[in-house]
N, C-alpha and C positions, 0 to 999 in steps of 0.2 A: 296315377294312383287312384284307386277306387274311392268314390264318394262315400261318406259315412252318414247313415240315417238312423235315427232313434225312434223307436215305437214305444209309446206310453199307453199301457193297457190298464183300464179300470173295469169295474164290473159291467158297465153299460156301454162303453164305447172304447175305441182305440184311436189315438192321435199320432200322426207322423210328423217328425221334425227333421230338418236337414241341418247337418253340422258341418260347417266349413270355416276354416281360419279362426276357430275359437268363437264363432258366433252361431247361435241357435235360432233357426227360423221355423215357425209353425206353418206346415204346408196344408195338411188336410186332417179331417176327423171322420171316422167311420163308425156307424151304429152297429150294434150286435144284432144284425138282421141279415136276411139274404141279400137285400139290395146293398147294404153296407159292405158285405163280404165280396160281392161282385165288383163294387167300386174299388175295394182294396186290391183285388186281383188285377184290375186295370192299372192301378197305381204302381203295383210291382212291375208290370210289363213295361211301364214308361220309365222305370228306374232300375233296369236290369243290371246295370253296372255298379250298383251300390252294395255296400256291406251293411247288414241290418243288425241292430241290437235291441232287444225287447226289455223294457222295464215295467214290471207289474206292481200294481198297488191294489190288491184284492184282499178281501176278508177271509177267503178260504185258504188259510195257510196254517201250518202247525210248526211249533218250536218245542224241542225237548232236549234237555241237557243230560248227557250220559257220562259215565266214567268207564274208561276201558283200560286194560293193562298197557304197560309200556311196550309198544310193538313198532315194527318198521316194515316198510315194503308191502309185499303181497298179503302178509298176515294182517296188517293193520287195515288194508283195504277190504279184506274179506270180512272181518268182524264189523266194520262200519256198514258194509252192504247188507249183512245179515240183520243188524239192528234197524236199519232203514226199512228193510222189508217187513220186519215185525211191527214197527210203529206206523208206517204209511204203506199199507198193503197194495192199494190200487193206484197210488200216485206215481206218475212217470217223471215228474219234475221234482227231483230230490237233490239235496246237497248236505255236506257236513263241514263244520267250521271248528277248527281247534281253538280252545280257550286256554291253552297252556297246560303245563304239567304241575301236579301237586308236589309240594315240597316234603313229601314223606319218603320213607325208605324205598318204596316200590316205584315212586315217580309215575303214578298213574296219570293218564291224560284225560282231561275234561274236554268233551266235544259237544257242540250244539248241532243236533240233527234237525233239519228243516225241510219242509216240503210244501208245495202248492197243491192242495188236496182236492181241487175241483178241476179235473182235466178238460171238461167240456167247455170251460171258459177260454181255454187256450187253443183247443183243437182246431177251430176254423182258421185262425190266423196262422198257426204253425203249419197246417196242411197247405195253406195257400203259398207260404214260403217254400215248402218242400216241392209242391207241384211246379212252381216257377224255377226250381233249382237255383235259388239265390242263397248266398252265404249268410248264415245266422251265427253271429259271433257268440251269442249267449243269451240266456234268459235270466234276468236279475230281479230281485225283489227290493222294493224301495227301502224297507228297514235295514237291509244289509249295507246301505250307504250312510246310515246314521253315525257309525263310529268315525268314518272319514270326515263327515261334516263337523263333528266335535273337534277333531284334530285340526282341521282347517281354521276353526274359530278360536283355537287355543284354550279350550275348556279342559281342566284337569281330568285325568283318568281316575274318577271316583264314582261310586254309585250315584246315578242320577236318572231323571226322566227327561225325555225329549218329546215335545208335542208340536206337531206341524199340521197345517191345513193344506189339502189338495183335493181337487175335483169333488166338492161337496162331501168331504169326509175328513175325519180327524185321525191322524196316525199317532199312536202312543207307543213309545219304545222305552224299554228299561235297559240301561247299559251299566256295566260294572267293569272296572279296570280297562276301559277303552274298548270293550267288546260287547256285542249285542247278546242279551240273554232272553229277552222276551219282547214281543210286539203284538199289537192288535189294532184293528181298524174299527172306528165308530162312525156311523152316518151323521152328517151335519144337517139337521133339519132346518135350522134357522141360520142363514148365511149373512145376516146383518152383523154389524160390529158388536152390538149388544149380545146377539145370539152366540157369536164366536167367543166373546169374553166369558159368558156364562158356561159355555161348553168346556172351555179350557179349565175353569175352576172345578166343575163337577167331575169331569172325567179324570183329571189329575188326582183328585181325592179318591175316586173309585180304584184307580190303578194302584195307588199307594196301599189301600186296604187289601186289594187282591194279592199284592206282593207279600204283605204281612201274613195273610192267610196261607200262602204257599211257602212261607218260611224262607223266602228269598232275601228278605230284610228283617231286621228286628222290629218289635212292636213300637219301641220308643226311639228307634234309630232315625235321626234327622236326615232328610233327603231333599235335594233340590230338583225342581222341575223347570226346565228351560223351555220357554215359549217363543216360537219364531213367529213374529207378526210385523205388520207394516206400522210405520210411525203414526199413521192416522188412527189406528186402533189401540195405541199404547195406553191412552188415558182410561178408556173403558175397561181394558183388560186389567190394568193396575187397580181399578176400583173393585172389580169382581174377584180377583185372585188375591186373597188376603193370607199372609203368612201365618202358619201355626207352629206349634212346637215340633211337630214331626215333618211338616212339609212347608218349604219356602219356594217362592217363585222368582225366576229371573227372566225378564223379557228381553229377547234379542231382536234388534232391529234387522229386518230382512234385507234392507238396502246395504247396511254395513256388512252384513254377513255375505252378501253377493260380492261386495268389493274385496273382502278377504279371500273369497274363493276365485277372484279374478274373472267374474262374470261381466261381459261387455255390456249387455243390455240389462239394466237394473229392473227388478220387479216393481210393478205399480200397485200391487195389492198383496194380501197376506198369503195367497196361494204359492206353494213352494215347488211346483212341478219343474219350472225352468232351472231352479237351483240344483235339484237332484239330477236332472238330465245333464246339466253341465258337469257335475261331479262324475257321473257315469261315463261321459265322453272323455274326460281328461284323466281320470284315475279309477278305472273299473275295479271293483273288489275281486279278491282272488277266488271267491266262492260264487258259483252260478249253478242254475238248476237244469240246464239242457244236457242231455246225454250225447254220446258220440254219434249215434245215428242221426239225431236231429242237427248236429253240427258237421255232418259229413261234407256238405257242400262248402262249408267254411274251411275245413281242412284242405279240400282240393284247391280252394282259392288261395290259401296260404302257400301251398306247394307251387302253384302257378306264379304267385307273386315272388317267391324265392327264386324260381327258375328265371323269371323275367329280370329280376334284379341282378342275378349272377350273369345273365346274358348281356344286360346293359353294362355291367362292370367290365365284362370281357371285351365288349365292343369299344368302350371308352379306353381300355388298356391298349387294345390294338390300334386305335386311332392315335393315342399318345405315342406308342412305339413307332407307328408309321410317320408321325410328325417328326419324331426324333431322327428317324432314318433319313427323312427328306432333308432335315437340317444338317445332319452329318454329311449327306451326299453333296449338298450345296457347299459346305465348307471344303470338302475334298476337291470339288470341282474348282473352287476358287484357288486352293493351294496348287492344283495342277496347272491352272492358267498362270499363276505366279511363277511356278518353277519353269514352265515353258518359256515365259518371258525372260527369266534370269538365264536360262540355258542359251537362248538366242543371243542375249547380250554377251555372255561369256564366250560363245563361239565367235562372235564378231570381234571381241577384244583379242582372242587368240589369233584370229586371222590377221588382225592388225599387227600383232607382235611378230607373227611369222614373216610378214612382209619386210620387217626390219632385219631379219637374219641374212648373212652373206650367202651367196649361192653355193650349193654343194657341188664339188668338182665331179661328181658322177650322178648318174640317174637314180631315181628312187628304186627302180627295179634292181639295179646292181647292188645298192645298199641293202635292200631287203634280202637279196641272195647271200650276201656276205654274212649278214646277221643270222640267217637260217643255217648257214654252214657252221658258224661259231656255236650255235645252240646244239647242232648235231654232234660237233666235236666234243662239247661238254657232256652230252648224253652218252656218247660212246667211249669216253675216256675211262680209265681205271685208276684206282687208288691203291697204294701199297699198304694200307692200314691192316688189312687181313693178314697179309704175308708177314709184316713186322710183328703182329701179335703172336703168330705161331712161332716165330724165331725167339721172341722174348720168353714164351712158355718153355721152349726147349732149353734155353740158357739157364733157366731156373734150376734145372737138374744137373747142370755142369758148372760147378762153382769155380773151377780153375781155368776157365776159358776167358781170354781177353779178346773182345770183338774189335777188329781194326776197321773193317769197311764192309758195306753191303752194296753190291751192284744190282739194282732192280730195274727191270724193264717189262713192258707189256706189249703184246702184239697179237697178231692174228695167225692162227694155225693155217698153213697152206694146205688146202684140200683140192683134190682133182675135181674139175667141173663135172657135173652130172651129165650123163649121155644126152646129147641133143639140147643141153641147156646153155644159156648164154649169161655171162656175168655182166650186169649193166655197168657201163663205164661211168666213172665219176661218182658212183654211189658208195658212201662210207659203209664199211662192214664193222659191226660191233667187235670190240676187243674181247677175245675169249680165252687168253692165256697170259700168265705173268711168270716171270723168272727172276730169281734172286740168287746171287753168288755171294757167299759169306766168306770173308777173309778174316782169319783170327789166329791167335797163338795160344799155346798151352804152357803155363808156368806152374810147376808142381814143387819147386824148391830143389836144393842141392842133393837131398837124400833120395830122390825119386829115381826109378829105373824105367826103361822103355816100356815094360809091361804095364806099369801104372799109368804112363802117359797114354798108351793105346786104350786102356780101359776107360779113362775119362773121355777120350775122343769117341770111342764106340758108344758110350752112354749118351753123348750129345746126338750122335747120328740116330740112335734108337729112339730118342725122345722126338726127333723130327719126324721119323717114320711112323711114330704112333698115330699121326693123323693120316688116314688113308687117302685123303684128297691130295696129299703132297707126294710128289715124285722126287726122291732124294738121291743124288749121285755125288760120290766123293771124287773130287777132282785132284786133290793133293792131300796125302796123309802126313801126319807129323813125323813119321819115320818111313824110310824107303824099305818096305818089307817085301819087295818083289823076290820071286824065287831065284833069280839070276844073281842076286847080290847077297853079300854076307854081312852080318852085323858083328862088329869087332868089339872086344871088351874095352879097349881104350876109348873107342867112340862112346861107349856107355857112360864112361866117367865124364866125358865132355858134355854128353847129352843132359846130364843133371844140372849143368850150369847154364846151358843155353836154352832159349825159348824155341819151341817147335811150332812152325807155321803150318796151317792147313787151309784147305779151300773146299767148300761144299756148295754144290748147285742144287736149288730147289725149284721145282716147277709146280704150278697149280692151274688147273683149268677153271676159268671163271664161269660161274653158273652151275657148277656140278655140286 
């Protein structure tokens, strides 16, 4: 992971801090001169793997509150860009911060437009970062961290003033409803404890009168001024800052404030740069001044970081998968070894059991030949199921028929051998024909005549011949109707009382 470095820029110099594991380390300071800029370029070359963030505390800044219609997306961005261009024409470092929507019918949005209005203060340092192609996370202004500081300290979101000391200057900010509305920087000519106390008192009163003049607060509206100072200066500040009807002072101990903000190294004086740099590193504000061109290398760094993390995740996933596969392979190998051992033991037990069997009166080869012969006989044998089904179907249309017996047999059709061919001896030929002889009688009752009996018989024969796969032959008819014999009337009377037997032969070729 890339190291994080914070740059603190004032009007006269730039300081570089290293941020690691929640601890801030002061590394170097560079004057706003050619030699200082050259030393800064060398510093960047020595820390080319770091991500830089710039915090500015300069007096050349502008704040303006505007009201825009309720818009979203590109329309909102376009109107904000137009207003920034109108207010800060030559400023390249611009930003806009939403102050919420008005509770009116139109829900207009109040925004604070801010810009760092003196680009030559920033140009040498930003050009050095761009020349070194180092990632710049953003350019932030110190007053934009004031709302975060008040939230960390648990101060209610009401109109108030915040006064802090840093790098021989006094920062005065006006906040309302937890958002920054105005800020200005005043030089600190006397850095002694008495001078700081006197400056707090006078500048707070001036800022309160300025806000009244700008109609940001009411003339008699009481307002609190929070002063961030070291415990050693508390007594002097308390004696100089006397409460009035419109302005009251609250002194915040800088060490207690640092503890609430979880700063590891507590400040030893009233200067607040370490506190604001810690807030910037841990929770940067959503608004910053650098444009996309100035943050181009940072965007590339983000993409590389994402690709690197995705690659690392993919590599770890592959390693985990490979480890799981190795573990599964080891388990399978152990199971195979266990099964191999069990198989050997089973075979050994089987061999021991086989040894206890009595000797077979024939050889294994003869036994195998007999079993193969049996299997072949089973495979080449035929079943009367199909033939019986056809007979049953035909009997369904001949209801006066009594079935007495069925003689069924299957065999092989004797065919002449092919010319020059030899029939292999001992080889079974598959059964290809079955024959069934049906023995039955016809009982039509006493009032029947021979014609009716013959009609029922013929219907039976026709039903059997309805299947073209069957070859039907009548072996015995219920009446002797040959042309050489005569049918007598007396016989017809007897025929009605006696049952008439018949015999029909059916052949079917198997496989047809």
